[in-house]
VMD Tcl script that builds the backbone (N, CA, C; Angstrom):
set m [mol new atoms 246]
animate dup $m
set s [atomselect $m all]
$s set {name element resname resid chain x y z} {
  {N N MET 1 A 1.114 9.917 -10.800}
  {CA C MET 1 A 2.127 9.215 -11.546}
  {C C MET 1 A 2.613 8.032 -10.715}
  {N N LYS 2 A 2.598 6.858 -11.304}
  {CA C LYS 2 A 3.024 5.649 -10.611}
  {C C LYS 2 A 4.520 5.675 -10.359}
  {N N LYS 3 A 4.883 5.360 -9.144}
  {CA C LYS 3 A 6.292 5.236 -8.773}
  {C C LYS 3 A 6.605 3.757 -8.627}
  {N N SER 4 A 7.798 3.373 -9.025}
  {CA C SER 4 A 8.192 1.979 -8.834}
  {C C SER 4 A 8.427 1.728 -7.355}
  {N N LEU 5 A 8.411 0.458 -6.993}
  {CA C LEU 5 A 8.666 0.106 -5.601}
  {C C LEU 5 A 10.050 0.580 -5.180}
  {N N GLN 6 A 11.013 0.487 -6.066}
  {CA C GLN 6 A 12.373 0.950 -5.753}
  {C C GLN 6 A 12.391 2.457 -5.518}
  {N N GLU 7 A 11.642 3.219 -6.303}
  {CA C GLU 7 A 11.565 4.668 -6.098}
  {C C GLU 7 A 10.923 4.991 -4.757}
  {N N ILE 8 A 9.902 4.230 -4.386}
  {CA C ILE 8 A 9.251 4.444 -3.098}
  {C C ILE 8 A 10.230 4.152 -1.967}
  {N N LYS 9 A 10.956 3.050 -2.072}
  {CA C LYS 9 A 11.935 2.706 -1.037}
  {C C LYS 9 A 13.032 3.760 -0.944}
  {N N SER 10 A 13.420 4.344 -2.069}
  {CA C SER 10 A 14.490 5.354 -2.057}
  {C C SER 10 A 14.079 6.622 -1.311}
  {N N LEU 11 A 12.775 6.831 -1.158}
  {CA C LEU 11 A 12.313 7.987 -0.391}
  {C C LEU 11 A 12.699 7.887 1.082}
  {N N SER 12 A 13.033 6.683 1.533}
  {CA C SER 12 A 13.410 6.507 2.932}
  {C C SER 12 A 14.703 7.247 3.266}
  {N N LYS 13 A 15.463 7.597 2.257}
  {CA C LYS 13 A 16.724 8.306 2.478}
  {C C LYS 13 A 16.527 9.700 3.053}
  {N N ILE 14 A 15.312 10.241 2.959}
  {CA C ILE 14 A 15.076 11.573 3.507}
  {C C ILE 14 A 14.974 11.546 5.030}
  {N N GLY 15 A 14.811 10.349 5.591}
  {CA C GLY 15 A 14.813 10.198 7.037}
  {C C GLY 15 A 13.561 10.679 7.747}
  {N N LYS 16 A 12.489 10.828 7.044}
  {CA C LYS 16 A 11.223 11.281 7.630}
  {C C LYS 16 A 10.171 10.203 7.442}
  {N N ARG 17 A 9.174 10.227 8.314}
  {CA C ARG 17 A 8.036 9.333 8.147}
  {C C ARG 17 A 7.107 9.925 7.105}
  {N N LEU 18 A 6.582 9.054 6.262}
  {CA C LEU 18 A 5.693 9.487 5.203}
  {C C LEU 18 A 4.359 8.760 5.291}
  {N N ALA 19 A 3.358 9.379 4.735}
  {CA C ALA 19 A 2.054 8.745 4.538}
  {C C ALA 19 A 1.800 8.787 3.038}
  {N N LEU 20 A 1.757 7.631 2.426}
  {CA C LEU 20 A 1.619 7.544 0.978}
  {C C LEU 20 A 0.259 6.986 0.599}
  {N N ILE 21 A -0.290 7.499 -0.490}
  {CA C ILE 21 A -1.535 6.986 -1.055}
  {C C ILE 21 A -1.174 6.282 -2.352}
  {N N VAL 22 A -1.516 4.999 -2.417}
  {CA C VAL 22 A -1.144 4.158 -3.543}
  {C C VAL 22 A -2.414 3.575 -4.147}
  {N N ASP 23 A -2.550 3.670 -5.454}
  {CA C ASP 23 A -3.698 3.080 -6.140}
  {C C ASP 23 A -3.380 1.622 -6.437}
  {N N VAL 24 A -4.170 0.700 -5.895}
  {CA C VAL 24 A -3.878 -0.722 -6.066}
  {C C VAL 24 A -3.931 -1.166 -7.524}
  {N N LYS 25 A -4.635 -0.435 -8.365}
  {CA C LYS 25 A -4.728 -0.789 -9.789}
  {C C LYS 25 A -3.403 -0.598 -10.504}
  {N N ASP 26 A -2.512 0.195 -9.930}
  {CA C ASP 26 A -1.231 0.485 -10.576}
  {C C ASP 26 A -0.138 -0.528 -10.242}
  {N N TYR 27 A -0.414 -1.459 -9.327}
  {CA C TYR 27 A 0.619 -2.370 -8.842}
  {C C TYR 27 A 0.136 -3.812 -8.856}
  {N N GLU 28 A 1.071 -4.720 -9.027}
  {CA C GLU 28 A 0.797 -6.143 -8.883}
  {C C GLU 28 A 0.653 -6.443 -7.393}
  {N N PHE 29 A -0.029 -7.538 -7.062}
  {CA C PHE 29 A -0.225 -7.877 -5.655}
  {C C PHE 29 A 1.113 -8.063 -4.935}
  {N N ALA 30 A 2.086 -8.659 -5.596}
  {CA C ALA 30 A 3.405 -8.872 -4.973}
  {C C ALA 30 A 4.041 -7.537 -4.566}
  {N N GLU 31 A 3.860 -6.508 -5.379}
  {CA C GLU 31 A 4.397 -5.184 -5.042}
  {C C GLU 31 A 3.665 -4.598 -3.840}
  {N N LEU 32 A 2.334 -4.770 -3.795}
  {CA C LEU 32 A 1.561 -4.289 -2.649}
  {C C LEU 32 A 1.997 -5.016 -1.383}
  {N N LEU 33 A 2.273 -6.304 -1.496}
  {CA C LEU 33 A 2.729 -7.075 -0.357}
  {C C LEU 33 A 4.082 -6.574 0.129}
  {N N ASP 34 A 4.978 -6.256 -0.788}
  {CA C ASP 34 A 6.270 -5.684 -0.398}
  {C C ASP 34 A 6.089 -4.359 0.331}
  {N N MET 35 A 5.151 -3.543 -0.134}
  {CA C MET 35 A 4.867 -2.272 0.542}
  {C C MET 35 A 4.369 -2.525 1.961}
  {N N ALA 36 A 3.481 -3.503 2.105}
  {CA C ALA 36 A 2.960 -3.832 3.431}
  {C C ALA 36 A 4.091 -4.279 4.351}
  {N N LYS 37 A 5.006 -5.054 3.822}
  {CA C LYS 37 A 6.110 -5.575 4.625}
  {C C LYS 37 A 7.072 -4.485 5.081}
  {N N ILE 38 A 7.235 -3.417 4.290}
  {CA C ILE 38 A 8.191 -2.375 4.685}
  {C C ILE 38 A 7.589 -1.329 5.619}
  {N N THR 39 A 6.311 -1.452 5.936}
  {CA C THR 39 A 5.703 -0.469 6.840}
  {C C THR 39 A 6.400 -0.453 8.193}
  {N N ALA 40 A 6.748 -1.615 8.710}
  {CA C ALA 40 A 7.427 -1.690 10.008}
  {C C ALA 40 A 8.851 -1.166 9.907}
  {N N LEU 41 A 9.509 -1.508 8.829}
  {CA C LEU 41 A 10.895 -1.093 8.639}
  {C C LEU 41 A 11.021 0.427 8.551}
  {N N LEU 42 A 10.111 1.056 7.803}
  {CA C LEU 42 A 10.196 2.491 7.567}
  {C C LEU 42 A 9.319 3.316 8.499}
  {N N GLY 43 A 8.317 2.682 9.113}
  {CA C GLY 43 A 7.387 3.425 9.961}
  {C C GLY 43 A 6.422 4.288 9.163}
  {N N TRP 44 A 6.209 3.938 7.915}
  {CA C TRP 44 A 5.341 4.718 7.042}
  {C C TRP 44 A 3.918 4.189 7.075}
  {N N ASN 45 A 2.982 5.065 6.765}
  {CA C ASN 45 A 1.580 4.690 6.575}
  {C C ASN 45 A 1.299 4.629 5.079}
  {N N PHE 46 A 0.628 3.581 4.664}
  {CA C PHE 46 A 0.198 3.443 3.275}
  {C C PHE 46 A -1.323 3.397 3.242}
  {N N THR 47 A -1.915 4.185 2.369}
  {CA C THR 47 A -3.342 4.084 2.074}
  {C C THR 47 A -3.455 3.444 0.707}
  {N N PHE 48 A -4.134 2.312 0.646}
  {CA C PHE 48 A -4.350 1.622 -0.615}
  {C C PHE 48 A -5.702 2.034 -1.170}
  {N N LYS 49 A -5.641 2.936 -2.139}
  {CA C LYS 49 A -6.831 3.451 -2.808}
  {C C LYS 49 A -7.384 2.387 -3.750}
  {N N ASN 50 A -8.705 2.355 -3.904}
  {CA C ASN 50 A -9.392 1.365 -4.744}
  {C C ASN 50 A -9.192 -0.055 -4.241}
  {N N ALA 51 A -9.064 -0.220 -2.935}
  {CA C ALA 51 A -8.850 -1.539 -2.343}
  {C C ALA 51 A -10.066 -2.444 -2.492}
  {N N ALA 52 A -11.207 -1.891 -2.886}
  {CA C ALA 52 A -12.392 -2.719 -3.132}
  {C C ALA 52 A -12.138 -3.697 -4.278}
  {N N ASN 53 A -11.131 -3.443 -5.075}
  {CA C ASN 53 A -10.778 -4.334 -6.181}
  {C C ASN 53 A -9.969 -5.544 -5.724}
  {N N LEU 54 A -9.564 -5.579 -4.452}
  {CA C LEU 54 A -8.817 -6.709 -3.907}
  {C C LEU 54 A -9.776 -7.697 -3.262}
  {N N SER 55 A -9.391 -8.953 -3.250}
  {CA C SER 55 A -10.218 -9.966 -2.595}
  {C C SER 55 A -10.016 -9.895 -1.081}
  {N N VAL 56 A -10.913 -10.529 -0.356}
  {CA C VAL 56 A -10.806 -10.569 1.103}
  {C C VAL 56 A -9.506 -11.263 1.510}
  {N N VAL 57 A -9.146 -12.322 0.817}
  {CA C VAL 57 A -7.908 -13.044 1.119}
  {C C VAL 57 A -6.697 -12.130 0.900}
  {N N GLU 58 A -6.708 -11.362 -0.180}
  {CA C GLU 58 A -5.600 -10.430 -0.434}
  {C C GLU 58 A -5.518 -9.366 0.653}
  {N N LEU 59 A -6.661 -8.824 1.058}
  {CA C LEU 59 A -6.675 -7.822 2.117}
  {C C LEU 59 A -6.129 -8.413 3.417}
  {N N GLN 60 A -6.551 -9.613 3.764}
  {CA C GLN 60 A -6.072 -10.267 4.979}
  {C C GLN 60 A -4.568 -10.527 4.915}
  {N N THR 61 A -4.086 -10.935 3.764}
  {CA C THR 61 A -2.656 -11.192 3.592}
  {C C THR 61 A -1.853 -9.919 3.782}
  {N N LEU 62 A -2.322 -8.836 3.191}
  {CA C LEU 62 A -1.623 -7.559 3.349}
  {C C LEU 62 A -1.584 -7.138 4.813}
  {N N LEU 63 A -2.713 -7.256 5.489}
  {CA C LEU 63 A -2.773 -6.878 6.906}
  {C C LEU 63 A -1.869 -7.744 7.768}
  {N N SER 64 A -1.779 -9.015 7.452}
  {CA C SER 64 A -0.970 -9.913 8.272}
  {C C SER 64 A 0.526 -9.640 8.142}
  {N N HIS 65 A 0.932 -8.985 7.054}
  {CA C HIS 65 A 2.348 -8.686 6.847}
  {C C HIS 65 A 2.723 -7.243 7.176}
  {N N ALA 66 A 1.760 -6.419 7.512}
  {CA C ALA 66 A 2.025 -4.999 7.766}
  {C C ALA 66 A 2.195 -4.740 9.257}
  {N N ASP 67 A 2.865 -3.653 9.549}
  {CA C ASP 67 A 2.962 -3.203 10.932}
  {C C ASP 67 A 1.579 -2.730 11.373}
  {N N GLU 68 A 1.302 -2.894 12.639}
  {CA C GLU 68 A -0.011 -2.533 13.174}
  {C C GLU 68 A -0.355 -1.077 12.867}
  {N N ASP 69 A -1.551 -0.858 12.375}
  {CA C ASP 69 A -2.101 0.475 12.100}
  {C C ASP 69 A -1.362 1.251 11.008}
  {N N LYS 70 A -0.596 0.586 10.176}
  {CA C LYS 70 A 0.144 1.291 9.128}
  {C C LYS 70 A -0.512 1.192 7.753}
  {N N LEU 71 A -1.499 0.302 7.602}
  {CA C LEU 71 A -2.208 0.181 6.330}
  {C C LEU 71 A -3.630 0.683 6.484}
  {N N ILE 72 A -4.051 1.464 5.511}
  {CA C ILE 72 A -5.432 1.937 5.441}
  {C C ILE 72 A -5.964 1.509 4.085}
  {N N PHE 73 A -7.148 0.917 4.076}
  {CA C PHE 73 A -7.768 0.496 2.825}
  {C C PHE 73 A -8.918 1.425 2.496}
  {N N ASP 74 A -8.847 2.057 1.336}
  {CA C ASP 74 A -9.962 2.856 0.825}
  {C C ASP 74 A -10.833 1.903 0.021}
  {N N LEU 75 A -11.967 1.529 0.592}
  {CA C LEU 75 A -12.855 0.554 -0.032}
  {C C LEU 75 A -13.956 1.190 -0.869}
  {N N SER 76 A -13.894 2.490 -1.064}
  {CA C SER 76 A -14.899 3.145 -1.895}
  {C C SER 76 A -14.642 2.807 -3.363}
  {N N CYS 77 A -15.697 2.802 -4.122}
  {CA C CYS 77 A -15.605 2.506 -5.555}
  {C C CYS 77 A -15.570 3.819 -6.331}
  {N N GLN 78 A -14.735 3.852 -7.336}
  {CA C GLN 78 A -14.619 5.031 -8.170}
  {C C GLN 78 A -15.173 4.718 -9.556}
  {N N GLY 79 A -16.283 5.319 -9.889}
  {CA C GLY 79 A -16.883 5.100 -11.199}
  {C C GLY 79 A -17.401 3.687 -11.371}
  {N N ASN 80 A -17.147 3.092 -12.514}
  {CA C ASN 80 A -17.626 1.745 -12.822}
  {C C ASN 80 A -16.574 0.678 -12.534}
  {N N LEU 81 A -15.573 0.993 -11.736}
  {CA C LEU 81 A -14.458 0.090 -11.545}
  {C C LEU 81 A -14.749 -1.040 -10.574}
  {N N CYS 82 A -15.809 -0.953 -9.776}
  {CA C CYS 82 A -16.070 -1.995 -8.775}
  {C C CYS 82 A -17.231 -2.867 -9.189}
}
mol reanalyze $m
mol bondsrecalc $m
mol representation Tube
mol addrep $m
């Protein structure tokens, strides 16, 4: 079930580090960029599932805004989606 960016941010209130798996097909690029930017703030790890659907420029942009080692890209293709 897709969670809004605000719902994801509200999880920070639990005070624990999380590792979240997010399907890139469910979010606009701007939302993914916001997630990348909050990795340093929250200390969370994000795995972007279906990242093969993103361009190289988009992947580079996400990496440049994320905290080191906090983003994981799942580049495998699922079905006919790639």
